[in-house]
C-alpha positions in Angstrom: 0.0 0.0 0.0 1.3 3.4 -1.0 -0.3 6.4 0.7 -1.3 9.0 -1.9 -2.2 12.6 -1.1 -5.1 14.8 -2.0 -5.8 18.5 -1.6 -8.4 20.0 0.6 -9.6 22.4 -2.0 -7.5 25.2 -3.6 -6.9 26.9 -0.3 -6.4 23.9 1.9 -3.5 21.7 2.7 -2.3 18.5 1.1 -3.5 15.5 3.1 -3.4 11.7 2.9 -5.9 10.1 0.5 -7.7 8.7 3.5 -8.3 10.4 6.8 -9.1 8.8 10.2 -12.4 9.8 11.8 -11.9 9.3 15.5 -15.5 9.9 16.8 -16.2 6.2 17.5 -13.3 6.0 19.9 -15.2 8.1 22.3 -18.9 8.2 21.6 -22.0 6.9 19.8 -20.9 3.4 18.8 -20.7 1.6 22.1 -17.7 0.9 24.3 -14.3 1.5 22.8 -10.9 0.3 24.1 -8.7 3.3 25.0 -5.4 1.5 24.5 -6.5 0.1 21.2 -7.9 3.5 20.1 -4.5 5.1 20.7 -2.7 2.2 19.0 -5.0 2.7 16.0 -4.2 6.4 15.8 -0.4 5.5 16.0 -0.8 2.8 13.3 -2.6 5.3 11.0 0.2 7.9 11.4 2.8 5.2 10.8 0.9 4.2 7.6 1.0 7.8 6.3 -2.4 9.0 7.3 -2.2 12.7 8.1 -5.8 13.8 8.6 -7.3 13.2 12.0 -10.9 14.2 12.4 -12.7 15.0 15.7 -15.3 17.2 17.4 -15.1 19.0 20.7 -18.5 17.4 21.7 -17.4 13.8 21.0 -17.5 12.3 24.5 -17.7 15.9 25.8 -14.0 16.6 25.1 -12.8 13.0 25.6 -12.0 12.5 21.9 -9.8 15.6 21.7 -7.9 14.5 24.9 -7.5 11.0 23.4 -6.0 12.5 20.2 -3.8 14.8 22.3 -2.5 11.8 24.3 -1.8 9.8 21.1 0.1 12.7 19.5 2.3 13.3 22.6 3.5 9.7 22.4 4.8 9.8 18.8 8.1 11.2 17.5 8.1 14.9 16.7 8.3 14.4 13.0 5.2 12.2 13.0 3.4 14.6 15.3 4.1 17.4 12.8 2.6 15.5 9.9 -0.7 15.1 11.7 -3.4 17.6 10.6 -6.3 17.8 13.1 -9.8 18.8 11.9 -12.2 19.9 14.6 -15.9 20.4 14.6 -17.5 22.7 17.3 -20.8 24.2 18.2 -22.9 21.3 19.3 -24.4 21.9 22.8 -24.7 19.0 25.2 -26.0 18.4 28.7 -24.3 16.5 31.6 -26.5 13.5 30.7 -25.2 13.5 27.1 -28.4 15.1 25.7 -28.2 17.4 22.7 -29.6 21.0 22.9 -28.8 22.7 19.7 -25.8 24.6 18.2 -24.0 27.8 19.0 -22.3 29.7 16.2 -22.0 33.1 17.8 -18.5 34.7 17.3 -17.8 34.8 21.1 -18.8 31.1 21.4 -16.6 30.2 18.4 -13.5 31.6 20.1 -14.5 30.1 23.4 -14.8 26.6 21.9 -11.5 27.0 20.1 -9.7 27.9 23.4 -10.8 24.7 25.1 -10.0 22.6 22.0 -6.5 23.9 21.8 -6.0 23.0 25.5 -7.5 19.5 25.2 -5.5 18.7 22.1 -2.3 20.1 23.5 -1.5 22.0 20.2 -0.9 25.7 19.4 -3.2 25.7 16.4 -6.1 23.7 14.8 -5.5 22.8 11.2 -9.2 22.8 10.0 -12.0 24.3 12.1 -15.7 24.1 11.4 -19.1 24.4 13.0 -20.7 20.9 13.1 -24.1 22.2 12.0 -25.3 25.6 11.1 -26.7 27.6 13.9 -30.1 28.8 12.5 -30.0 31.9 14.8 -26.6 33.2 13.6 -25.7 34.2 10.0 -23.0 31.9 8.6 -21.0 35.0 7.7 -20.7 35.8 11.4 -19.6 32.3 12.3 -17.1 32.0 9.5 -15.9 35.6 10.1 -15.0 34.6 13.7 -13.0 31.6 12.5 -11.3 33.9 10.0 -10.2 36.0 12.9 -8.7 32.9 14.6 -6.9 32.3 11.3 -5.5 35.8 11.4 -4.4 35.3 15.0 -2.6 32.0 14.2 -4.9 29.7 16.2 -6.5 28.1 13.1 -4.9 27.3 9.7 -8.0 26.6 7.5 -11.7 27.1 7.6 -14.1 24.3 6.9 -17.9 23.7 6.7 -20.0 20.8 7.7 -23.4 19.5 6.5 -24.6 22.7 4.8 -26.3 23.3 1.4 -25.1 25.0 -1.7 -26.5 28.4 -0.9 -24.8 28.5 2.5 -21.5 27.3 1.0 -21.6 30.2 -1.4 -22.3 32.7 1.4 -19.5 31.3 3.5 -17.0 31.3 0.6 -17.8 35.0 -0.1 -16.8 35.8 3.5 -13.5 33.9 3.8 -11.5 31.2 1.9 -13.1 27.8 2.7 -10.8 24.7 2.5 -13.4 22.0 2.5 -16.8 20.8 3.3 -17.3 17.8 5.6 -20.4 15.9 4.7 -21.8 12.3 4.5 -21.1 10.6 1.2 -21.2 6.9 0.4 -22.7 4.4 -2.0 -26.0 4.7 -0.1 -25.8 8.5 0.8 -25.4 10.3 -2.4 -27.5 13.4 -1.8 -24.6 15.8 -2.4 -24.3 14.8 -6.1 -27.1 17.0 -7.4 -26.2 20.5 -6.1 -23.6 20.5 -3.4 -20.8 18.7 -5.1 -21.0 20.9 -8.3 -21.1 24.0 -6.0 -17.9 23.1 -4.1 -16.1 22.1 -7.3 -17.0 25.4 -8.8 -15.6 27.2 -5.8 -12.5 25.1 -5.4 -13.6 23.6 -2.1 -12.6 20.1 -1.2 -14.8 17.4 0.4 -14.0 15.3 3.4 -16.5 12.5 3.2 -17.6 10.9 6.4 -19.9 7.8 6.8 -18.3 6.1 3.8 -19.3 2.8 5.3 -22.6 4.2 6.6 -21.7 3.6 10.2 -20.7 0.0 9.5 -23.9 -0.8 7.6 -22.1 -1.4 4.3 -18.9 -2.6 5.8 -19.7 -6.3 5.1 -19.4 -7.0 8.9 -22.8 -5.9 10.2 -25.4 -8.7 10.6 -29.1 -8.6 11.1 -28.9 -10.3 14.5 -26.3 -7.9 16.0 -27.4 -6.5 19.4 -26.8 -2.7 19.8 -26.4 -1.1 23.2 -28.6 1.8 24.3 -25.7 4.3 23.8 -25.1 3.1 20.2 -26.4 5.7 17.7 -27.4 2.9 15.3 -30.0 1.7 17.7 -32.0 4.8 16.8 -30.9 5.1 13.1 -33.7 4.5 10.6 -31.4 2.6 8.3 -30.7 0.0 11.0 -34.4 -0.7 11.9 -36.6 -3.6 10.9 -37.5 -3.9 7.3 -35.1 -1.1 6.4 -32.2 -3.1 7.8 -33.2 -6.2 5.9 -33.4 -4.2 2.7 -30.1 -2.5 3.2 -28.3 -5.7 4.1 -29.6 -7.1 0.8 -27.7 -4.2 -1.0 -24.6 -5.2 0.9 -24.9 -8.8 -0.3 -25.2 -7.6 -3.9 -22.0 -5.6 -3.3 -20.3 -8.5 -1.7 -20.6 -10.5 -5.0 -18.7 -7.8 -6.8 -16.1 -7.6 -4.1 -15.5 -11.3 -4.1 -15.0 -11.4 -7.8 -12.2 -8.8 -7.3 -10.7 -10.6 -4.4 -11.3 -7.7 -2.0 -13.6 -7.0 0.9 -17.0 -5.3 0.9 -15.5 -2.4 2.9 -12.6 -1.9 0.6 -15.0 -1.8 -2.4 -17.2 0.8 -0.7 -14.2 3.0 0.2 -12.7 2.6 -3.2 -15.9 3.7 -4.8 -15.8 7.0 -2.8 -12.1 7.4 -3.8 -13.1 7.0 -7.4 -15.5 10.0 -7.2 -12.7 12.5 -7.6 -9.3 13.7 -6.4 -11.0 16.4 -4.4 -12.8 13.9 -2.1 -11.0 12.5 1.0 -12.8 9.6 2.6 -12.7 9.5 6.4 -12.6 5.9 7.8 -14.0 5.4 11.3 -11.8 2.5 12.3 -11.5 2.0 16.1 -9.2 -1.0 15.8 -6.0 -1.7 14.0 -7.4 -4.6 12.0 -10.2 -2.5 10.7 -7.8 0.3 9.8 -5.6 -2.2 7.9 -8.6 -3.3 6.0 -9.6 0.2 5.2 -6.2 1.2 4.0 -6.3 -1.7 1.6 -8.9 0.2 -0.4 -6.0 2.4 -1.7 -4.8 -0.6 -3.7 -8.2 -1.3 -5.2 -8.7 -0.1 -8.8 -12.3 0.1 -10.0 -12.5 0.1 -13.8 -15.5 1.2 -15.8 -17.0 -2.3 -15.7 -16.6 -2.4 -11.9 -18.3 0.9 -11.5 -21.2 0.0 -13.7 -21.7 -3.3 -11.8 -21.6 -1.4 -8.5 -24.1 1.2 -9.8 -26.4 -1.6 -10.8 -26.1 -3.4 -7.5 -26.5 -0.3 -5.4 -28.1 2.5 -7.4 -28.5 6.0 -6.1 -31.4 6.3 -3.7 -31.5 2.5 -3.1 -31.1 2.7 0.7 -34.2 2.4 2.9 -34.5 4.9 5.7 -33.0 8.3 6.4 -29.4 8.6 7.5 -30.4 10.3 10.8 -33.5 10.2 13.0 -36.1 12.9 12.1 -35.0 15.3 14.9 -31.4 15.3 13.6 -32.4 15.5 10.0 -34.0 18.8 10.8 -30.6 20.3 11.4 -29.2 19.4 8.0 -29.4 21.6 4.9 -30.4 20.1 1.5 
């Protein structure tokens, strides 16, 4: 496996062709092993992964502290190669409940101050609000991040889960490096308007959910028991008939993967990689074996025949169920 690089838009940095999404090491997918999580971050850096993605609300700061601990334990050269992307703005209660988003300029700078401390760094490489605060114009939120860039606390400005009109407004305020948004074989909503808009503006894409939270990894089974703290226990795509239908799509994909001698997960990640050099898939591996499998996607070449077969097996719009419960879908822009 040879790690390639891609650019986060025309104003962003060069990063590894795959990034590591660290959320699952702290929250939303059941218990995680701390030592194995840190070992997985170290293995990713050793393999040439440079982009580490987190959010200040993942485990209420736990994930940032975990990444900070992992970075302190690696050689300086490897620590320097790591680029940390941070989402902020989600408000949570002591019981883990969600209570909206805060994009006010004063709050932006407050969130950044705490993230810098927890990560143990003097700057954040890419900083973005996790969801648009409906009570604050995006220009004000992005303007506050731009002030942090001027002050040297942030290197690049990102966006997350916003529509084409908001992207244009943000880009008119300050240079935007990339948009983080869900994109996978079964989540292709960005293709109609959002992807053309970011490409017109020279903004890159970091794609999360490339395995749809494990649903299209080839490892998820219908009889799997999910804990109360596991997001998937509430996710529409993992419920009842929706799950049965969606796992049928996975089996159709498995036939193609087996013909190529690769895994379902590698095929699904390779498909996202095939969508353009301006798209960087984030893999949510929590263990070294899953990381190794994901990195294997870099050696998978999908030719025109493969892509046509995948399209036939899992056409756009084929998934059953929304990607989030209704209350969370309300915070997403089309």
